[in-house]
PyMOL Python script that loads the backbone (N, CA, C, O; Angstrom):
from pymol import cmd

cmd.read_pdbstr("""\
ATOM      1  N   MET A   1      76.211 -36.191  27.113  1.00  0.00           N
ATOM      2  CA  MET A   1      78.105 -35.736  25.796  1.00  0.00           C
ATOM      3  C   MET A   1      78.000 -37.397  24.786  1.00  0.00           C
ATOM      4  O   MET A   1      77.505 -37.343  23.660  1.00  0.00           O
ATOM      5  N   LYS A   2      78.498 -38.727  25.335  1.00  0.00           N
ATOM      6  CA  LYS A   2      78.580 -39.897  24.149  1.00  0.00           C
ATOM      7  C   LYS A   2      78.086 -40.804  23.803  1.00  0.00           C
ATOM      8  O   LYS A   2      78.545 -41.932  23.622  1.00  0.00           O
ATOM      9  N   ASN A   3      76.672 -40.239  23.616  1.00  0.00           N
ATOM     10  CA  ASN A   3      75.408 -40.305  22.318  1.00  0.00           C
ATOM     11  C   ASN A   3      75.751 -39.690  21.460  1.00  0.00           C
ATOM     12  O   ASN A   3      75.865 -40.170  20.332  1.00  0.00           O
ATOM     13  N   LEU A   4      76.101 -38.049  21.839  1.00  0.00           N
ATOM     14  CA  LEU A   4      76.091 -37.362  21.096  1.00  0.00           C
ATOM     15  C   LEU A   4      77.381 -38.142  19.491  1.00  0.00           C
ATOM     16  O   LEU A   4      77.189 -38.260  18.281  1.00  0.00           O
ATOM     17  N   SER A   5      78.470 -38.448  20.317  1.00  0.00           N
ATOM     18  CA  SER A   5      79.990 -38.708  19.861  1.00  0.00           C
ATOM     19  C   SER A   5      79.677 -40.283  19.079  1.00  0.00           C
ATOM     20  O   SER A   5      80.406 -40.798  18.231  1.00  0.00           O
ATOM     21  N   ARG A   6      78.428 -40.840  19.613  1.00  0.00           N
ATOM     22  CA  ARG A   6      78.138 -42.173  18.799  1.00  0.00           C
ATOM     23  C   ARG A   6      76.760 -41.142  17.519  1.00  0.00           C
ATOM     24  O   ARG A   6      75.816 -41.681  16.940  1.00  0.00           O
ATOM     25  N   MET A   7      76.960 -40.358  17.483  1.00  0.00           N
ATOM     26  CA  MET A   7      75.864 -39.737  16.898  1.00  0.00           C
ATOM     27  C   MET A   7      76.763 -39.241  14.990  1.00  0.00           C
ATOM     28  O   MET A   7      76.578 -39.485  13.798  1.00  0.00           O
ATOM     29  N   THR A   8      77.579 -38.570  15.743  1.00  0.00           N
ATOM     30  CA  THR A   8      78.556 -38.274  14.789  1.00  0.00           C
ATOM     31  C   THR A   8      79.407 -39.083  14.287  1.00  0.00           C
ATOM     32  O   THR A   8      80.082 -38.600  13.378  1.00  0.00           O
ATOM     33  N   ASP A   9      79.680 -40.501  14.653  1.00  0.00           N
ATOM     34  CA  ASP A   9      80.836 -41.345  14.255  1.00  0.00           C
ATOM     35  C   ASP A   9      79.810 -42.412  13.298  1.00  0.00           C
ATOM     36  O   ASP A   9      80.124 -43.502  12.820  1.00  0.00           O
ATOM     37  N   LEU A  10      78.406 -41.645  13.201  1.00  0.00           N
ATOM     38  CA  LEU A  10      77.566 -42.543  12.249  1.00  0.00           C
ATOM     39  C   LEU A  10      76.957 -41.809  10.684  1.00  0.00           C
ATOM     40  O   LEU A  10      76.386 -42.315   9.718  1.00  0.00           O
ATOM     41  N   LEU A  11      77.383 -40.434  10.986  1.00  0.00           N
ATOM     42  CA  LEU A  11      77.002 -39.595  10.268  1.00  0.00           C
ATOM     43  C   LEU A  11      78.462 -39.690   9.436  1.00  0.00           C
ATOM     44  O   LEU A  11      78.728 -39.427   8.263  1.00  0.00           O
ATOM     45  N   ASP A  12      79.086 -40.055  10.268  1.00  0.00           N
ATOM     46  CA  ASP A  12      80.704 -40.337   9.134  1.00  0.00           C
ATOM     47  C   ASP A  12      81.085 -41.084   8.016  1.00  0.00           C
ATOM     48  O   ASP A  12      81.864 -40.746   7.125  1.00  0.00           O
ATOM     49  N   ILE A  13      80.303 -42.407   8.178  1.00  0.00           N
ATOM     50  CA  ILE A  13      80.005 -43.637   8.000  1.00  0.00           C
ATOM     51  C   ILE A  13      78.677 -43.824   7.477  1.00  0.00           C
ATOM     52  O   ILE A  13      77.914 -44.642   7.992  1.00  0.00           O
ATOM     53  N   PRO A  14      78.295 -42.995   6.312  1.00  0.00           N
ATOM     54  CA  PRO A  14      76.821 -43.513   5.966  1.00  0.00           C
ATOM     55  C   PRO A  14      76.383 -44.450   5.698  1.00  0.00           C
ATOM     56  O   PRO A  14      75.392 -45.065   6.092  1.00  0.00           O
ATOM     57  N   ASP A  15      77.155 -44.634   4.952  1.00  0.00           N
ATOM     58  CA  ASP A  15      76.815 -46.506   4.272  1.00  0.00           C
ATOM     59  C   ASP A  15      76.697 -47.957   5.125  1.00  0.00           C
ATOM     60  O   ASP A  15      76.359 -49.075   4.737  1.00  0.00           O
ATOM     61  N   ALA A  16      77.210 -47.361   6.740  1.00  0.00           N
ATOM     62  CA  ALA A  16      77.939 -48.884   7.191  1.00  0.00           C
ATOM     63  C   ALA A  16      76.270 -48.947   7.881  1.00  0.00           C
ATOM     64  O   ALA A  16      75.406 -48.105   8.125  1.00  0.00           O
ATOM     65  N   MET A  17      76.393 -50.405   8.019  1.00  0.00           N
ATOM     66  CA  MET A  17      74.781 -51.255   8.274  1.00  0.00           C
ATOM     67  C   MET A  17      74.364 -50.288   9.889  1.00  0.00           C
ATOM     68  O   MET A  17      75.247 -49.845  10.625  1.00  0.00           O
ATOM     69  N   SER A  18      73.190 -50.164  10.101  1.00  0.00           N
ATOM     70  CA  SER A  18      72.905 -49.697  11.398  1.00  0.00           C
ATOM     71  C   SER A  18      72.729 -50.591  12.606  1.00  0.00           C
ATOM     72  O   SER A  18      72.350 -51.762  12.629  1.00  0.00           O
ATOM     73  N   PRO A  19      73.096 -49.763  13.648  1.00  0.00           N
ATOM     74  CA  PRO A  19      72.408 -50.972  14.683  1.00  0.00           C
ATOM     75  C   PRO A  19      71.787 -51.890  15.233  1.00  0.00           C
ATOM     76  O   PRO A  19      72.013 -52.816  16.013  1.00  0.00           O
ATOM     77  N   ASN A  20      70.693 -51.321  14.500  1.00  0.00           N
ATOM     78  CA  ASN A  20      69.153 -51.677  14.788  1.00  0.00           C
ATOM     79  C   ASN A  20      68.406 -52.540  14.454  1.00  0.00           C
ATOM     80  O   ASN A  20      67.543 -53.121  15.111  1.00  0.00           O
ATOM     81  N   ASP A  21      69.066 -52.788  12.209  1.00  0.00           N
ATOM     82  CA  ASP A  21      69.196 -53.219  10.944  1.00  0.00           C
ATOM     83  C   ASP A  21      69.254 -54.743  10.639  1.00  0.00           C
ATOM     84  O   ASP A  21      70.055 -55.262   9.861  1.00  0.00           O
ATOM     85  N   PHE A  22      68.121 -55.512  11.490  1.00  0.00           N
ATOM     86  CA  PHE A  22      68.488 -57.072  11.614  1.00  0.00           C
ATOM     87  C   PHE A  22      68.197 -57.598   9.858  1.00  0.00           C
ATOM     88  O   PHE A  22      67.675 -58.697   9.675  1.00  0.00           O
ATOM     89  N   GLY A  23      68.510 -56.882   8.880  1.00  0.00           N
ATOM     90  CA  GLY A  23      68.486 -57.428   7.046  1.00  0.00           C
ATOM     91  C   GLY A  23      66.671 -57.774   6.668  1.00  0.00           C
ATOM     92  O   GLY A  23      65.492 -57.923   6.991  1.00  0.00           O
ATOM     93  N   PRO A  24      67.783 -57.722   5.693  1.00  0.00           N
ATOM     94  CA  PRO A  24      65.413 -58.314   5.251  1.00  0.00           C
ATOM     95  C   PRO A  24      64.733 -58.762   5.964  1.00  0.00           C
ATOM     96  O   PRO A  24      65.486 -58.995   6.910  1.00  0.00           O
ATOM     97  N   GLU A  25      63.239 -59.270   6.398  1.00  0.00           N
ATOM     98  CA  GLU A  25      62.579 -60.105   5.582  1.00  0.00           C
ATOM     99  C   GLU A  25      62.795 -61.241   5.584  1.00  0.00           C
ATOM    100  O   GLU A  25      63.742 -61.087   4.812  1.00  0.00           O
ATOM    101  N   LYS A  26      62.790 -62.378   5.761  1.00  0.00           N
ATOM    102  CA  LYS A  26      62.629 -63.722   5.412  1.00  0.00           C
ATOM    103  C   LYS A  26      61.997 -63.523   4.351  1.00  0.00           C
ATOM    104  O   LYS A  26      61.849 -62.301   4.396  1.00  0.00           O
ATOM    105  N   SER A  27      61.488 -63.888   3.364  1.00  0.00           N
ATOM    106  CA  SER A  27      60.176 -64.167   2.573  1.00  0.00           C
ATOM    107  C   SER A  27      59.175 -65.750   2.533  1.00  0.00           C
ATOM    108  O   SER A  27      59.960 -66.639   2.203  1.00  0.00           O
ATOM    109  N   VAL A  28      58.473 -66.040   2.643  1.00  0.00           N
ATOM    110  CA  VAL A  28      58.042 -67.228   2.015  1.00  0.00           C
ATOM    111  C   VAL A  28      57.750 -67.372   0.596  1.00  0.00           C
ATOM    112  O   VAL A  28      57.178 -66.592  -0.166  1.00  0.00           O
ATOM    113  N   TYR A  29      58.197 -68.392   0.412  1.00  0.00           N
ATOM    114  CA  TYR A  29      58.055 -68.971  -1.129  1.00  0.00           C
ATOM    115  C   TYR A  29      56.747 -69.482  -1.568  1.00  0.00           C
ATOM    116  O   TYR A  29      56.646 -70.650  -1.192  1.00  0.00           O
ATOM    117  N   ILE A  30      55.493 -69.010  -2.338  1.00  0.00           N
ATOM    118  CA  ILE A  30      54.562 -69.525  -2.337  1.00  0.00           C
ATOM    119  C   ILE A  30      54.543 -70.234  -3.708  1.00  0.00           C
ATOM    120  O   ILE A  30      54.848 -69.706  -4.778  1.00  0.00           O
ATOM    121  N   LEU A  31      54.048 -71.792  -3.477  1.00  0.00           N
ATOM    122  CA  LEU A  31      54.354 -72.874  -4.241  1.00  0.00           C
ATOM    123  C   LEU A  31      53.289 -72.379  -5.670  1.00  0.00           C
ATOM    124  O   LEU A  31      52.358 -71.578  -5.582  1.00  0.00           O
ATOM    125  N   MET A  32      53.719 -73.075  -6.903  1.00  0.00           N
ATOM    126  CA  MET A  32      52.095 -71.932  -8.119  1.00  0.00           C
ATOM    127  C   MET A  32      51.401 -73.717  -8.411  1.00  0.00           C
ATOM    128  O   MET A  32      52.203 -74.422  -9.023  1.00  0.00           O
ATOM    129  N   THR A  33      50.838 -74.011  -8.252  1.00  0.00           N
ATOM    130  CA  THR A  33      49.522 -74.738  -8.186  1.00  0.00           C
ATOM    131  C   THR A  33      49.242 -75.172  -9.456  1.00  0.00           C
ATOM    132  O   THR A  33      49.573 -74.340 -10.300  1.00  0.00           O
ATOM    133  N   VAL A  34      48.564 -76.560 -10.069  1.00  0.00           N
ATOM    134  CA  VAL A  34      48.618 -76.828 -11.563  1.00  0.00           C
ATOM    135  C   VAL A  34      47.461 -75.847 -12.467  1.00  0.00           C
ATOM    136  O   VAL A  34      47.451 -75.535 -13.658  1.00  0.00           O
ATOM    137  N   ALA A  35      46.308 -75.451 -11.095  1.00  0.00           N
ATOM    138  CA  ALA A  35      45.151 -74.594 -11.434  1.00  0.00           C
ATOM    139  C   ALA A  35      46.392 -72.940 -11.881  1.00  0.00           C
ATOM    140  O   ALA A  35      46.233 -72.329 -12.937  1.00  0.00           O
ATOM    141  N   ASP A  36      46.925 -72.742 -11.378  1.00  0.00           N
ATOM    142  CA  ASP A  36      47.495 -71.387 -11.488  1.00  0.00           C
ATOM    143  C   ASP A  36      49.005 -71.539 -12.678  1.00  0.00           C
ATOM    144  O   ASP A  36      49.677 -70.578 -13.051  1.00  0.00           O
ATOM    145  N   ASP A  37      49.215 -72.874 -13.044  1.00  0.00           N
ATOM    146  CA  ASP A  37      49.392 -73.051 -14.294  1.00  0.00           C
ATOM    147  C   ASP A  37      49.850 -71.706 -15.619  1.00  0.00           C
ATOM    148  O   ASP A  37      48.917 -71.545 -16.407  1.00  0.00           O
ATOM    149  N   PRO A  38      50.698 -71.089 -15.819  1.00  0.00           N
ATOM    150  CA  PRO A  38      49.952 -70.002 -17.304  1.00  0.00           C
ATOM    151  C   PRO A  38      50.009 -71.212 -18.500  1.00  0.00           C
ATOM    152  O   PRO A  38      49.132 -71.205 -19.365  1.00  0.00           O
ATOM    153  N   ALA A  39      51.057 -72.237 -18.517  1.00  0.00           N
ATOM    154  CA  ALA A  39      51.071 -73.585 -19.430  1.00  0.00           C
ATOM    155  C   ALA A  39      49.485 -74.710 -19.222  1.00  0.00           C
ATOM    156  O   ALA A  39      48.792 -75.272 -20.070  1.00  0.00           O
ATOM    157  N   LEU A  40      49.431 -74.682 -18.312  1.00  0.00           N
ATOM    158  CA  LEU A  40      47.889 -75.432 -18.074  1.00  0.00           C
ATOM    159  C   LEU A  40      46.693 -74.374 -17.992  1.00  0.00           C
ATOM    160  O   LEU A  40      45.605 -74.946 -18.056  1.00  0.00           O
ATOM    161  N   LYS A  41      46.596 -72.898 -17.859  1.00  0.00           N
ATOM    162  CA  LYS A  41      45.768 -72.191 -18.281  1.00  0.00           C
ATOM    163  C   LYS A  41      44.400 -72.402 -18.775  1.00  0.00           C
ATOM    164  O   LYS A  41      43.334 -72.304 -18.167  1.00  0.00           O
ATOM    165  N   LYS A  42      44.712 -72.805 -20.368  1.00  0.00           N
ATOM    166  CA  LYS A  42      44.486 -73.367 -21.130  1.00  0.00           C
ATOM    167  C   LYS A  42      43.033 -74.525 -21.219  1.00  0.00           C
ATOM    168  O   LYS A  42      41.919 -74.525 -21.743  1.00  0.00           O
ATOM    169  N   HIS A  43      43.938 -75.518 -20.282  1.00  0.00           N
ATOM    170  CA  HIS A  43      43.178 -76.847 -20.407  1.00  0.00           C
ATOM    171  C   HIS A  43      42.077 -76.940 -19.015  1.00  0.00           C
ATOM    172  O   HIS A  43      41.170 -77.751 -19.203  1.00  0.00           O
ATOM    173  N   PHE A  44      42.044 -76.287 -17.782  1.00  0.00           N
ATOM    174  CA  PHE A  44      41.632 -75.534 -17.331  1.00  0.00           C
ATOM    175  C   PHE A  44      39.955 -74.401 -18.053  1.00  0.00           C
ATOM    176  O   PHE A  44      38.738 -74.584 -18.020  1.00  0.00           O
ATOM    177  N   LYS A  45      40.824 -73.349 -18.586  1.00  0.00           N
ATOM    178  CA  LYS A  45      39.520 -72.780 -19.307  1.00  0.00           C
ATOM    179  C   LYS A  45      38.741 -73.747 -20.190  1.00  0.00           C
ATOM    180  O   LYS A  45      37.513 -73.738 -20.105  1.00  0.00           O
ATOM    181  N   LEU A  46      39.571 -74.877 -21.331  1.00  0.00           N
ATOM    182  CA  LEU A  46      38.581 -75.716 -21.410  1.00  0.00           C
ATOM    183  C   LEU A  46      37.373 -76.124 -20.497  1.00  0.00           C
ATOM    184  O   LEU A  46      36.187 -75.953 -20.778  1.00  0.00           O
ATOM    185  N   LYS A  47      37.906 -76.724 -19.291  1.00  0.00           N
ATOM    186  CA  LYS A  47      37.198 -77.458 -18.661  1.00  0.00           C
ATOM    187  C   LYS A  47      35.871 -76.764 -17.719  1.00  0.00           C
ATOM    188  O   LYS A  47      34.710 -77.088 -17.468  1.00  0.00           O
ATOM    189  N   SER A  48      36.809 -75.601 -17.366  1.00  0.00           N
ATOM    190  CA  SER A  48      35.414 -74.143 -17.113  1.00  0.00           C
ATOM    191  C   SER A  48      34.365 -74.320 -18.315  1.00  0.00           C
ATOM    192  O   SER A  48      33.161 -74.223 -18.081  1.00  0.00           O
ATOM    193  N   MET A  49      34.725 -74.516 -19.282  1.00  0.00           N
ATOM    194  CA  MET A  49      33.863 -74.336 -20.408  1.00  0.00           C
ATOM    195  C   MET A  49      33.123 -75.555 -21.147  1.00  0.00           C
ATOM    196  O   MET A  49      32.598 -75.607 -22.259  1.00  0.00           O
ATOM    197  N   GLU A  50      33.284 -76.636 -20.009  1.00  0.00           N
ATOM    198  CA  GLU A  50      32.353 -78.027 -20.470  1.00  0.00           C
ATOM    199  C   GLU A  50      32.776 -78.633 -21.035  1.00  0.00           C
ATOM    200  O   GLU A  50      32.276 -79.749 -20.888  1.00  0.00           O
ATOM    201  N   MET A  51      33.856 -78.612 -22.031  1.00  0.00           N
ATOM    202  CA  MET A  51      34.223 -79.423 -22.843  1.00  0.00           C
ATOM    203  C   MET A  51      34.259 -81.113 -22.011  1.00  0.00           C
ATOM    204  O   MET A  51      34.187 -81.436 -20.825  1.00  0.00           O
ATOM    205  N   PRO A  52      34.405 -81.921 -23.304  1.00  0.00           N
ATOM    206  CA  PRO A  52      34.259 -83.540 -22.158  1.00  0.00           C
ATOM    207  C   PRO A  52      35.352 -83.212 -21.704  1.00  0.00           C
ATOM    208  O   PRO A  52      35.948 -82.301 -22.278  1.00  0.00           O
ATOM    209  N   ILE A  53      36.002 -83.904 -20.440  1.00  0.00           N
ATOM    210  CA  ILE A  53      37.367 -84.626 -19.811  1.00  0.00           C
ATOM    211  C   ILE A  53      38.550 -85.223 -21.321  1.00  0.00           C
ATOM    212  O   ILE A  53      39.728 -85.101 -21.658  1.00  0.00           O
ATOM    213  N   ASP A  54      38.123 -85.446 -21.488  1.00  0.00           N
ATOM    214  CA  ASP A  54      38.282 -87.091 -22.783  1.00  0.00           C
ATOM    215  C   ASP A  54      39.043 -86.202 -23.474  1.00  0.00           C
ATOM    216  O   ASP A  54      40.232 -86.197 -23.153  1.00  0.00           O
ATOM    217  N   GLN A  55      38.704 -85.445 -24.332  1.00  0.00           N
ATOM    218  CA  GLN A  55      38.521 -84.877 -25.509  1.00  0.00           C
ATOM    219  C   GLN A  55      40.225 -83.290 -24.779  1.00  0.00           C
ATOM    220  O   GLN A  55      41.158 -82.760 -25.382  1.00  0.00           O
ATOM    221  N   ILE A  56      39.695 -83.187 -23.248  1.00  0.00           N
ATOM    222  CA  ILE A  56      40.361 -81.998 -22.364  1.00  0.00           C
ATOM    223  C   ILE A  56      41.779 -83.511 -22.792  1.00  0.00           C
ATOM    224  O   ILE A  56      42.553 -83.246 -23.711  1.00  0.00           O
ATOM    225  N   SER A  57      41.851 -84.122 -22.477  1.00  0.00           N
ATOM    226  CA  SER A  57      43.065 -85.262 -21.554  1.00  0.00           C
ATOM    227  C   SER A  57      43.597 -85.292 -23.505  1.00  0.00           C
ATOM    228  O   SER A  57      44.566 -84.720 -24.005  1.00  0.00           O
ATOM    229  N   MET A  58      43.089 -85.715 -23.843  1.00  0.00           N
ATOM    230  CA  MET A  58      43.515 -85.641 -25.153  1.00  0.00           C
ATOM    231  C   MET A  58      44.837 -85.161 -25.869  1.00  0.00           C
ATOM    232  O   MET A  58      45.824 -85.628 -26.437  1.00  0.00           O
ATOM    233  N   LYS A  59      44.051 -83.474 -25.366  1.00  0.00           N
ATOM    234  CA  LYS A  59      44.661 -82.200 -26.060  1.00  0.00           C
ATOM    235  C   LYS A  59      46.023 -81.919 -25.665  1.00  0.00           C
ATOM    236  O   LYS A  59      47.015 -81.695 -26.359  1.00  0.00           O
ATOM    237  N   MET A  60      45.834 -81.990 -24.071  1.00  0.00           N
ATOM    238  CA  MET A  60      46.414 -82.543 -23.109  1.00  0.00           C
ATOM    239  C   MET A  60      47.794 -82.980 -23.043  1.00  0.00           C
ATOM    240  O   MET A  60      48.738 -82.272 -22.693  1.00  0.00           O
ATOM    241  N   GLU A  61      47.870 -84.641 -23.534  1.00  0.00           N
ATOM    242  CA  GLU A  61      48.915 -85.808 -24.204  1.00  0.00           C
ATOM    243  C   GLU A  61      49.294 -85.151 -24.963  1.00  0.00           C
ATOM    244  O   GLU A  61      50.373 -84.731 -24.546  1.00  0.00           O
ATOM    245  N   GLY A  62      48.949 -84.494 -26.501  1.00  0.00           N
ATOM    246  CA  GLY A  62      48.733 -83.639 -28.036  1.00  0.00           C
ATOM    247  C   GLY A  62      49.910 -82.785 -27.296  1.00  0.00           C
ATOM    248  O   GLY A  62      50.988 -82.920 -27.874  1.00  0.00           O
ATOM    249  N   ASP A  63      49.982 -81.403 -25.430  1.00  0.00           N
ATOM    250  CA  ASP A  63      50.860 -81.095 -25.603  1.00  0.00           C
ATOM    251  C   ASP A  63      51.822 -81.358 -25.367  1.00  0.00           C
ATOM    252  O   ASP A  63      52.788 -80.677 -25.024  1.00  0.00           O
ATOM    253  N   GLY A  64      51.608 -83.084 -25.618  1.00  0.00           N
ATOM    254  CA  GLY A  64      53.092 -82.453 -24.264  1.00  0.00           C
ATOM    255  C   GLY A  64      52.815 -83.163 -22.322  1.00  0.00           C
ATOM    256  O   GLY A  64      53.743 -83.637 -21.668  1.00  0.00           O
ATOM    257  N   VAL A  65      51.500 -83.049 -21.847  1.00  0.00           N
ATOM    258  CA  VAL A  65      51.226 -82.491 -20.859  1.00  0.00           C
ATOM    259  C   VAL A  65      50.618 -83.881 -20.446  1.00  0.00           C
ATOM    260  O   VAL A  65      49.938 -84.658 -21.117  1.00  0.00           O
ATOM    261  N   ASP A  66      51.232 -84.005 -18.641  1.00  0.00           N
ATOM    262  CA  ASP A  66      50.388 -85.732 -17.878  1.00  0.00           C
ATOM    263  C   ASP A  66      49.109 -85.107 -17.926  1.00  0.00           C
ATOM    264  O   ASP A  66      48.945 -84.023 -17.367  1.00  0.00           O
ATOM    265  N   ALA A  67      48.178 -85.684 -18.541  1.00  0.00           N
ATOM    266  CA  ALA A  67      46.618 -85.308 -18.287  1.00  0.00           C
ATOM    267  C   ALA A  67      46.329 -85.961 -17.076  1.00  0.00           C
ATOM    268  O   ALA A  67      45.273 -85.478 -16.667  1.00  0.00           O
ATOM    269  N   ALA A  68      46.771 -86.883 -16.243  1.00  0.00           N
ATOM    270  CA  ALA A  68      46.370 -86.854 -14.717  1.00  0.00           C
ATOM    271  C   ALA A  68      46.253 -85.545 -13.850  1.00  0.00           C
ATOM    272  O   ALA A  68      45.686 -85.539 -12.757  1.00  0.00           O
ATOM    273  N   LEU A  69      46.908 -84.292 -14.497  1.00  0.00           N
ATOM    274  CA  LEU A  69      47.569 -82.945 -13.645  1.00  0.00           C
ATOM    275  C   LEU A  69      46.204 -82.239 -13.918  1.00  0.00           C
ATOM    276  O   LEU A  69      46.116 -81.117 -13.419  1.00  0.00           O
ATOM    277  N   LEU A  70      44.665 -82.881 -14.915  1.00  0.00           N
ATOM    278  CA  LEU A  70      43.579 -82.311 -14.359  1.00  0.00           C
ATOM    279  C   LEU A  70      43.121 -82.387 -13.678  1.00  0.00           C
ATOM    280  O   LEU A  70      42.323 -81.510 -13.348  1.00  0.00           O
ATOM    281  N   ASN A  71      43.291 -83.409 -13.041  1.00  0.00           N
ATOM    282  CA  ASN A  71      42.616 -83.737 -11.706  1.00  0.00           C
ATOM    283  C   ASN A  71      43.222 -83.621 -10.935  1.00  0.00           C
ATOM    284  O   ASN A  71      43.189 -84.769 -10.490  1.00  0.00           O
ATOM    285  N   LYS A  72      44.126 -82.868 -10.032  1.00  0.00           N
ATOM    286  CA  LYS A  72      45.243 -82.651  -9.256  1.00  0.00           C
ATOM    287  C   LYS A  72      45.329 -81.244  -9.627  1.00  0.00           C
ATOM    288  O   LYS A  72      46.407 -80.895 -10.107  1.00  0.00           O
ATOM    289  N   SER A  73      44.245 -80.201  -9.483  1.00  0.00           N
ATOM    290  CA  SER A  73      44.090 -78.711  -9.571  1.00  0.00           C
ATOM    291  C   SER A  73      45.379 -78.547  -8.851  1.00  0.00           C
ATOM    292  O   SER A  73      46.483 -78.285  -9.330  1.00  0.00           O
ATOM    293  N   SER A  74      44.917 -78.822  -7.158  1.00  0.00           N
ATOM    294  CA  SER A  74      45.328 -78.005  -5.657  1.00  0.00           C
ATOM    295  C   SER A  74      46.551 -78.850  -5.933  1.00  0.00           C
ATOM    296  O   SER A  74      46.967 -79.156  -4.815  1.00  0.00           O
ATOM    297  N   SER A  75      47.255 -79.327  -6.750  1.00  0.00           N
ATOM    298  CA  SER A  75      48.877 -80.151  -6.156  1.00  0.00           C
ATOM    299  C   SER A  75      50.547 -78.609  -6.430  1.00  0.00           C
ATOM    300  O   SER A  75      50.294 -77.471  -6.825  1.00  0.00           O
ATOM    301  N   VAL A  76      51.267 -78.850  -6.261  1.00  0.00           N
ATOM    302  CA  VAL A  76      51.929 -78.433  -6.665  1.00  0.00           C
ATOM    303  C   VAL A  76      52.677 -78.422  -8.428  1.00  0.00           C
ATOM    304  O   VAL A  76      53.361 -79.438  -8.551  1.00  0.00           O
ATOM    305  N   SER A  77      52.687 -77.841  -9.295  1.00  0.00           N
ATOM    306  CA  SER A  77      52.986 -77.619 -10.790  1.00  0.00           C
ATOM    307  C   SER A  77      53.585 -78.256 -10.597  1.00  0.00           C
ATOM    308  O   SER A  77      53.924 -78.297  -9.414  1.00  0.00           O
ATOM    309  N   PRO A  78      54.216 -79.269 -11.546  1.00  0.00           N
ATOM    310  CA  PRO A  78      55.613 -79.415 -12.255  1.00  0.00           C
ATOM    311  C   PRO A  78      56.511 -78.728 -12.683  1.00  0.00           C
ATOM    312  O   PRO A  78      57.726 -78.814 -12.504  1.00  0.00           O
ATOM    313  N   ASN A  79      55.966 -78.089 -13.210  1.00  0.00           N
ATOM    314  CA  ASN A  79      57.073 -76.471 -13.956  1.00  0.00           C
ATOM    315  C   ASN A  79      57.482 -75.544 -12.890  1.00  0.00           C
ATOM    316  O   ASN A  79      58.332 -74.660 -12.995  1.00  0.00           O
ATOM    317  N   ASP A  80      56.527 -75.953 -11.467  1.00  0.00           N
ATOM    318  CA  ASP A  80      57.227 -74.673 -10.786  1.00  0.00           C
ATOM    319  C   ASP A  80      58.670 -74.678 -10.392  1.00  0.00           C
ATOM    320  O   ASP A  80      58.987 -75.351  -9.411  1.00  0.00           O
ATOM    321  N   VAL A  81      59.432 -74.114 -10.940  1.00  0.00           N
ATOM    322  CA  VAL A  81      61.145 -74.145 -10.254  1.00  0.00           C
ATOM    323  C   VAL A  81      61.102 -73.615  -9.101  1.00  0.00           C
ATOM    324  O   VAL A  81      61.660 -72.546  -9.344  1.00  0.00           O
ATOM    325  N   GLY A  82      60.863 -73.590  -8.100  1.00  0.00           N
ATOM    326  CA  GLY A  82      60.399 -73.088  -6.997  1.00  0.00           C
ATOM    327  C   GLY A  82      60.959 -74.333  -6.445  1.00  0.00           C
ATOM    328  O   GLY A  82      62.085 -74.445  -5.960  1.00  0.00           O
ATOM    329  N   ALA A  83      59.878 -75.461  -6.588  1.00  0.00           N
ATOM    330  CA  ALA A  83      59.758 -76.440  -5.079  1.00  0.00           C
ATOM    331  C   ALA A  83      59.920 -77.344  -5.233  1.00  0.00           C
ATOM    332  O   ALA A  83      59.318 -78.349  -4.853  1.00  0.00           O
ATOM    333  N   SER A  84      61.834 -77.040  -6.573  1.00  0.00           N
ATOM    334  CA  SER A  84      62.329 -78.108  -5.751  1.00  0.00           C
ATOM    335  C   SER A  84      63.808 -77.804  -4.890  1.00  0.00           C
ATOM    336  O   SER A  84      64.403 -78.462  -4.037  1.00  0.00           O
ATOM    337  N   ARG A  85      64.153 -76.187  -5.696  1.00  0.00           N
ATOM    338  CA  ARG A  85      64.667 -75.447  -4.159  1.00  0.00           C
ATOM    339  C   ARG A  85      64.505 -75.782  -3.221  1.00  0.00           C
ATOM    340  O   ARG A  85      65.363 -76.362  -2.556  1.00  0.00           O
ATOM    341  N   THR A  86      62.585 -75.373  -2.588  1.00  0.00           N
ATOM    342  CA  THR A  86      62.392 -75.644  -1.603  1.00  0.00           C
ATOM    343  C   THR A  86      62.379 -76.461  -0.908  1.00  0.00           C
ATOM    344  O   THR A  86      62.409 -76.348   0.317  1.00  0.00           O
ATOM    345  N   ALA A  87      62.317 -77.753  -1.708  1.00  0.00           N
ATOM    346  CA  ALA A  87      62.150 -79.252  -1.264  1.00  0.00           C
ATOM    347  C   ALA A  87      63.675 -79.218  -0.631  1.00  0.00           C
ATOM    348  O   ALA A  87      63.921 -79.528   0.535  1.00  0.00           O
ATOM    349  N   ILE A  88      64.489 -78.861  -1.433  1.00  0.00           N
ATOM    350  CA  ILE A  88      66.518 -79.394  -1.024  1.00  0.00           C
ATOM    351  C   ILE A  88      66.520 -78.210   0.756  1.00  0.00           C
ATOM    352  O   ILE A  88      66.932 -78.524   1.874  1.00  0.00           O
ATOM    353  N   ALA A  89      65.989 -77.109   0.353  1.00  0.00           N
ATOM    354  CA  ALA A  89      66.316 -76.432   2.054  1.00  0.00           C
ATOM    355  C   ALA A  89      65.790 -76.822   3.104  1.00  0.00           C
ATOM    356  O   ALA A  89      66.100 -76.474   4.243  1.00  0.00           O
ATOM    357  N   CYS A  90      64.617 -77.878   2.654  1.00  0.00           N
ATOM    358  CA  CYS A  90      63.826 -77.898   4.052  1.00  0.00           C
ATOM    359  C   CYS A  90      64.514 -79.415   4.887  1.00  0.00           C
ATOM    360  O   CYS A  90      64.117 -79.737   6.007  1.00  0.00           O
TER     361      CYS A  90
END
""", "prot")
cmd.dss("prot")
cmd.show_as("cartoon", "prot")
cmd.util.cbc("prot")
cmd.orient("prot")
């Protein structure tokens, strides 16, 4: 009988949090790499089309992008807004 009274208590307050609910799972932030950055995609496409690296570097500098990023495709993009938050949280 006691279990039944607990169930009716829960039915009286449907918006209350369940005692078995621990909240949403913590999500893991996935860092955006330089190769996945939409602002740098066109430069990596030129590289895949075998355009000379010097010309791609000049294009990147003209666009205001660091040309050294062309050789660091797996590093974290400077345009990743979550990277600074992750570093602060750690």
